[in-house]
C-alpha positions in Angstrom: -60.4 24.5 -8.7 -59.3 26.2 -5.4 -59.1 24.6 -2.0 -60.1 26.8 0.9 -57.8 27.4 3.8 -59.7 25.0 6.1 -59.2 22.1 3.8 -55.5 22.9 3.3 -55.1 23.1 7.1 -56.8 19.7 7.6 -54.6 18.2 4.9 -51.4 19.5 6.5 -52.5 18.3 9.9 -53.3 14.8 8.5 -49.8 14.7 6.9 -48.1 15.7 10.1 -50.1 13.2 12.1 -49.4 10.4 9.7 -45.7 11.2 9.7 -45.6 11.4 13.5 -47.6 8.1 13.9 -44.8 6.3 12.0 -42.2 7.4 14.5 -41.8 5.8 17.9 -39.5 7.7 20.2 -38.3 5.4 23.0 -38.6 8.3 25.5 -42.4 8.0 25.2 -42.0 4.4 26.4 -40.3 5.7 29.5 -36.7 4.9 28.4 -34.1 6.7 30.4 -30.7 7.6 28.9 -28.8 7.9 32.1 -26.2 5.2 31.5 -27.6 3.1 34.4 -31.2 2.2 34.0 -32.0 -1.0 32.1 -34.3 0.0 29.2 -34.9 -3.4 27.6 -38.7 -3.5 28.1 -39.2 0.2 27.0 -37.2 -0.2 23.8 -38.8 -3.5 22.9 -42.3 -2.1 23.5 -41.5 0.7 21.0 -40.2 -1.8 18.4 -43.2 -4.1 18.9 -45.7 -1.3 18.5 -43.9 0.0 15.4 -44.1 -3.4 13.6 -47.6 -4.1 14.8 -48.8 -0.8 13.3 -47.4 -1.6 9.9 -43.9 -0.4 10.3 -42.0 2.8 10.7 -39.0 4.2 12.6 -38.1 3.7 16.3 -36.1 6.7 17.4 -33.2 6.5 19.9 -32.4 10.1 20.9 -29.2 11.4 22.4 -28.2 9.7 25.7 -26.8 6.3 26.9 -29.5 3.7 27.1 -28.5 0.5 28.8 -30.3 -2.5 27.6 -30.4 -6.3 27.2 -31.2 -7.9 23.9 -33.7 -6.1 21.7 -35.4 -7.8 18.7 -36.2 -6.0 15.5 -39.4 -7.0 13.7 -40.8 -6.6 10.2 -40.8 -3.2 8.5 -38.9 -1.5 11.3 -36.0 1.0 11.2 -34.1 1.4 14.4 -32.7 4.9 14.1 -30.0 6.2 16.4 -29.7 10.0 16.5 -26.4 11.7 16.9 -25.2 11.2 20.5 -27.4 8.2 21.0 -25.9 5.0 22.5 -27.4 1.6 23.1 -25.1 -0.1 25.7 -25.3 -3.8 26.5 -26.1 -4.6 30.1 -23.5 -7.1 31.2 -25.6 -7.9 34.3 -28.3 -9.4 32.2 -28.3 -13.3 31.9 -26.9 -14.7 28.7 -28.4 -13.4 25.4 -27.5 -13.8 21.7 -26.9 -10.2 20.7 -27.4 -6.6 21.7 -29.6 -6.2 18.6 -31.2 -9.4 17.1 -32.7 -9.5 13.6 -34.2 -12.9 13.3 -36.9 -14.6 11.1 -38.0 -11.3 9.6 -37.7 -8.9 6.7 -37.5 -5.3 5.7 -35.6 -4.0 8.7 -32.8 -1.5 9.1 -30.4 0.0 11.6 -29.5 3.5 10.7 -28.2 6.8 12.1 -25.1 8.3 13.6 -25.4 6.7 17.0 -23.5 3.9 18.7 -24.2 0.3 19.6 -21.8 -0.4 22.5 -21.3 -4.1 23.3 -19.6 -3.3 26.6 -17.3 -6.2 25.9 -14.8 -5.7 28.8 -17.6 -6.3 31.3 -18.5 -9.7 29.9 -16.3 -12.8 30.6 -12.9 -12.4 29.1 -12.3 -15.9 27.7 -11.5 -17.1 24.2 -14.3 -19.1 22.5 -16.6 -18.7 25.5 -20.1 -19.2 24.0 -21.9 -17.0 26.6 -20.8 -13.7 25.0 -23.2 -11.9 22.7 -22.6 -10.3 19.4 -23.5 -6.6 18.9 -25.7 -7.3 15.9 -26.9 -10.7 14.8 -28.9 -11.1 11.5 -30.3 -14.6 11.4 -32.6 -16.1 8.8 -33.8 -12.7 7.5 -34.0 -10.8 4.3 -33.8 -7.3 3.0 -31.8 -5.9 5.8 -29.9 -2.5 5.7 -27.3 -1.3 8.2 -26.0 2.1 7.6 -23.8 4.7 9.2 -23.9 3.4 12.8 -20.9 2.7 14.9 -20.3 -0.7 16.6 -18.0 -0.6 19.7 -16.5 -3.0 22.1 -18.1 -6.3 21.3 -18.1 -9.2 23.8 -17.6 -11.5 20.8 -18.1 -11.0 17.0 -19.3 -7.5 16.2 -21.7 -8.1 13.2 -22.8 -11.5 12.2 -24.9 -12.3 9.1 -26.2 -15.8 9.1 -28.5 -17.7 6.7 -29.8 -14.4 5.4 -30.1 -12.7 2.0 -30.3 -9.3 0.4 -28.2 -7.5 3.0 -26.6 -4.1 2.6 -23.9 -2.8 5.0 -22.9 0.8 4.2 -20.7 3.4 5.9 -20.5 1.4 9.2 -17.7 1.9 11.6 -16.5 -1.0 13.9 -14.0 -0.7 16.7 -13.6 -3.7 18.8 -10.6 -4.7 21.0 -12.5 -5.4 24.2 -12.5 -9.2 24.3 -11.4 -12.3 22.5 -12.9 -13.3 19.1 -13.6 -9.7 18.3 -14.3 -10.2 14.6 -15.5 -7.2 12.7 -18.0 -8.5 10.0 -18.8 -12.2 9.7 -20.8 -13.4 6.6 -22.5 -16.7 6.2 -25.2 -15.5 3.8 -25.9 -14.7 0.2 -26.6 -11.6 -1.9 -24.6 -9.2 0.4 -23.2 -5.8 -0.5 -20.7 -4.1 1.8 -19.2 -0.7 1.1 -17.4 2.3 2.6 -16.9 0.7 6.0 -14.0 1.1 8.5 -13.2 -1.9 10.7 -10.6 -2.0 13.4 -10.8 -5.3 15.3 -8.9 -7.6 17.5 -9.8 -10.7 15.5 -10.6 -11.1 11.8 -11.8 -7.9 10.2 -13.8 -9.4 7.4 -14.6 -13.1 7.6 -16.7 -15.2 5.3 -17.9 -18.4 6.9 -20.0 -21.5 5.8 -21.4 -23.5 8.6 -23.9 -25.5 6.6 -22.6 -28.1 4.0 -25.8 -27.6 2.0 -25.5 -23.8 1.7 -22.9 -21.5 0.2 -21.8 -18.0 1.2 -22.3 -16.5 -2.3 -23.0 -13.5 -4.4 -21.1 -11.2 -2.1 -19.4 -7.9 -3.0 -17.2 -5.8 -0.8 -15.6 -2.5 -1.8 -14.1 0.8 -0.6 -13.3 -0.4 2.9 -10.5 0.0 5.4 -9.8 -3.1 7.4 -7.4 -3.3 10.4 -6.9 -6.4 12.5 -4.6 -8.3 14.9 -5.6 -11.5 13.0 -6.7 -11.8 9.4 -7.7 -8.8 7.4 -9.8 -10.5 4.7 -10.6 -14.2 5.3 -12.8 -17.0 3.9 -12.9 -19.8 6.4 -12.2 -21.3 8.9 -15.7 -22.8 8.8 -16.0 -24.0 5.2 -18.5 -26.9 5.2 -20.5 -25.6 2.2 -18.1 -23.0 0.8 -17.8 -19.7 -1.1 -18.9 -18.8 -4.6 -19.1 -15.6 -6.6 -17.3 -13.2 -4.3 -15.6 -10.0 -5.3 -13.6 -7.7 -3.0 -12.0 -4.5 -4.4 -10.5 -1.2 -3.5 -9.6 -1.9 0.1 -6.8 -0.7 2.4 -5.5 -3.2 5.0 -3.4 -1.9 7.9 -2.4 -2.9 11.4 -4.8 -2.4 14.2 -4.8 0.6 16.5 -4.1 -1.5 19.5 -3.4 -5.2 20.4 -4.3 -5.8 24.1 -4.6 -9.6 23.7 -2.0 -10.5 21.0 1.7 -9.7 21.0 2.9 -11.6 17.9 6.5 -10.4 18.2 6.7 -12.0 21.6 4.9 -15.2 20.6 7.3 -15.6 17.6 10.4 -15.1 19.7 11.0 -11.8 17.9 10.9 -13.3 14.4 8.0 -11.0 13.6 9.2 -7.4 13.5 6.3 -5.6 15.1 4.2 -6.4 18.2 1.0 -5.2 16.4 0.5 -7.0 13.1 -2.2 -8.8 11.2 -1.7 -12.5 10.5 -2.6 -12.6 6.8 -3.8 -9.9 4.5 -5.8 -12.3 2.3 -6.6 -15.8 3.7 -8.6 -18.2 1.5 -9.2 -21.5 3.3 -11.2 -24.7 2.5 -10.5 -27.2 5.3 -14.0 -28.7 6.1 -14.9 -30.3 2.8 -16.5 -27.3 1.1 -15.9 -25.6 -2.3 -14.3 -22.3 -3.2 -15.0 -21.1 -6.7 -15.0 -17.8 -8.6 -13.3 -15.4 -6.2 -12.0 -12.1 -7.5 -9.9 -9.8 -5.2 -8.3 -6.6 -6.6 -6.8 -3.2 -5.8 -5.6 -4.0 -2.4 -2.8 -2.2 -0.3 -1.6 -3.8 2.9 0.8 -2.9 5.6 1.5 -4.2 9.1 0.9 -7.8 8.0 2.9 -11.0 8.6 1.9 -12.9 5.5 0.3 -11.1 2.5 -1.5 -14.1 0.9 -2.4 -17.4 2.5 -4.3 -20.0 0.5 -5.0 -23.4 2.0 -6.9 -26.5 1.0 -6.9 -28.9 3.9 -8.7 -31.9 5.4 -9.5 -30.8 8.9 -12.9 -32.4 9.6 -14.4 -33.8 6.4 -13.2 -35.3 3.1 -11.1 -32.8 1.2 -13.0 -30.1 -0.7 -12.0 -28.0 -3.7 -10.4 -24.6 -4.1 -10.2 -23.2 -7.6 -10.8 -20.3 -10.0 -9.3 -17.5 -7.9 -7.9 -14.2 -9.2 -6.0 -11.8 -7.0 -4.6 -8.8 -8.7 -3.1 -5.3 -8.2 -1.8 -5.8 -4.7 0.9 -3.8 -2.9 2.0 -5.3 0.4 4.6 -4.7 3.0 5.3 -7.7 5.2 6.7 -8.0 8.8 7.8 -11.6 9.0 9.5 -14.6 7.3 6.2 -16.5 7.1 6.0 -16.4 3.3 2.9 -16.1 1.2 1.8 -19.6 0.4 -0.5 -21.7 -1.7 -0.8 -25.3 -0.3 -3.0 -28.4 -0.4 -2.6 -31.9 1.0 -1.2 -34.9 -0.7 -3.4 -36.2 -3.5 -5.3 -33.0 -3.9 -4.6 -29.7 -5.6 -5.4 -26.0 -5.4 -6.3 -25.2 -9.0 -6.7 -22.3 -11.4 -5.3 -19.5 -9.3 -4.0 -16.3 -11.0 -1.9 -13.8 -9.0 -0.9 -10.8 -11.1 0.4 -7.3 -10.9 1.8 -7.4 -7.3 4.6 -5.8 -5.4 5.8 -7.4 -2.2 8.1 -5.4 0.1 9.6 -8.1 2.3 12.0 -8.1 5.4 14.3 -10.8 4.1 16.7 -12.2 6.7 16.1 -15.8 5.8 18.9 -18.2 6.7 20.2 -21.3 5.2 18.5 -23.2 8.0 15.2 -21.6 7.0 15.9 -22.6 3.4 16.3 -26.3 4.3 13.5 -26.7 6.8 11.3 -29.8 6.3 7.7 -28.6 6.1 5.1 -31.0 7.5 1.9 -31.6 5.6 -0.4 -30.7 8.5 -3.5 -32.2 6.7 -5.7 -31.7 9.7 -4.0 -28.6 11.1 -5.9 -25.4 11.9 -5.4 -23.2 8.9 -3.2 -20.2 9.9 -0.1 -18.7 8.3 2.1 -20.0 11.1 0.8 -23.6 10.9 4.1 -24.6 9.2 6.3 -22.7 11.6 7.5 -19.1 12.0 9.3 -19.2 8.6 9.0 -21.0 5.2 11.9 -22.0 2.9 11.4 -19.2 0.4 11.0 -15.5 0.7 8.4 -14.8 -2.0 6.0 -17.7 -2.4 5.8 -21.3 -1.1 3.6 -23.4 -3.4 2.9 -27.1 -2.8 0.3 -29.4 -4.4 -1.1 -27.0 -7.0 -2.0 -27.0 -10.7 -2.6 -24.2 -13.2 -1.0 -21.5 -11.1 0.0 -18.1 -12.6 2.3 -15.7 -10.9 2.3 -12.9 -13.5 4.2 -9.6 -13.1 5.2 -10.2 -9.5 8.1 -8.3 -7.8 9.8 -9.0 -4.5 11.7 -6.2 -2.8 14.0 -7.4 0.0 15.0 -5.1 2.8 17.8 -7.6 3.9 19.7 -10.3 2.3 17.9 -13.7 2.2 19.4 -17.1 1.7 16.1 -18.8 0.7 14.9 -19.2 -2.9 12.4 -16.6 -4.2 9.8 -19.2 -5.0 9.4 -22.8 -3.8 7.5 -25.1 -6.1 6.7 -28.7 -5.0 4.2 -31.0 -6.7 3.2 -28.1 -9.0 2.1 -28.7 -12.5 1.0 -26.7 -15.7 1.9 -23.4 -14.2 3.5 -20.1 -15.3 5.8 -17.9 -13.3 6.6 -14.4 -14.5 8.7 -12.6 -11.9 11.6 -10.1 -11.6 14.8 -11.1 -13.4 16.8 -11.4 -10.2 14.2 -13.8 -8.7 13.4 -15.9 -11.8 16.8 -17.6 -11.5 16.1 -18.4 -7.9 13.2 -20.8 -8.1 13.3 -24.1 -6.3 11.4 -27.0 -8.1 10.6 -30.4 -6.7 8.4 -32.9 -8.5 7.1 -30.3 -11.0 6.0 -30.6 -14.6 5.2 -28.2 -17.4 6.2 -25.1 -15.4 7.4 -22.1 -17.4 9.4 -19.4 -15.8 9.8 -16.0 -17.4 11.8 -12.9 -16.4 10.2 -9.5 -16.3 
């Protein structure tokens, strides 16, 4: 059966019309990309029409489009073309986020354009609540964010809250414009993050848990580069519910490109070797009564960090929670301070079932006899940070207190300078196995321990 030319032409026109009707270019809604005009209404009208017509793609072409908060609705793809920029209008009254995804599903933010938070033009004040995020995903599902660049947030850059089925792929974040400039914050479940590059003033990747009845769980992160002036990879501080079933792999951690708001060397009275460093490479924290269970972190390299590993079970606000069943493996780290890697809990409670294996730590050394004899306070209610016990700890490799079933297996410490502290400090540690370099195995301090086996590599 043959179709005549007229029918074929009509079919082609129908296909073109259908394709065109699913795209909503903001220029047709009178948006102006001059870097001055506020385009909130024009962009929102395009997004509303797109969703109301069953969904499609809202196109942001090349140009700088100033806007207040815009809200993505069901079945909508916000697509930023190469050269396109949505820039937050700091003159607009308080709003939650430059782009808000809330109470919806099946939405995406894609393309090679830029979401610019314009963070320097908002109030510069730590913990100020009147600063928006760049992207806030709240109570939504099936959300995809791909390829876009997030710049200069007034606060956190990308926040995922109470949502599920989220994919973040090939996203670039650069944010040193304000305080609390986290990269990616996750308080959600069923999240996949891959191939991202984050360079941030505050925590680069941070899992949080604000609701005691809900876990951040079923999360995988891989093939990313994280830079930060605070923590590179962190679970906490907020840990009311907790974290379950998290895997992080194949990531490079390195110091941030700049540090306009933090000079750690100056703050530490020069005990930290570089003015630009991250606080901790891997920080795992339960301090608000929650649970941490089934965490696997592997294949990590880190440089420009004060403390490679910081694990803390505390009692900051609620009854003490639990922190157990953690594996961290195949880590190569170069540290810039005497704030040793640590695993600590509070009296009467224990960090349990933690395996650290196949690691090389390149350490500055330089610890004195005074450092080795310091009395370390318990700090039950202290804010969990590597320096919560001071600018040094009484060992150069690991400081472990109130812990059970800990394995340090195939761990090597390379010291740049002589150090008068023991390699490992064990206090109230039980049923554990230490397998470290021969020179370090004979230099382990034990206080109130039981069933601890120490092997030489």
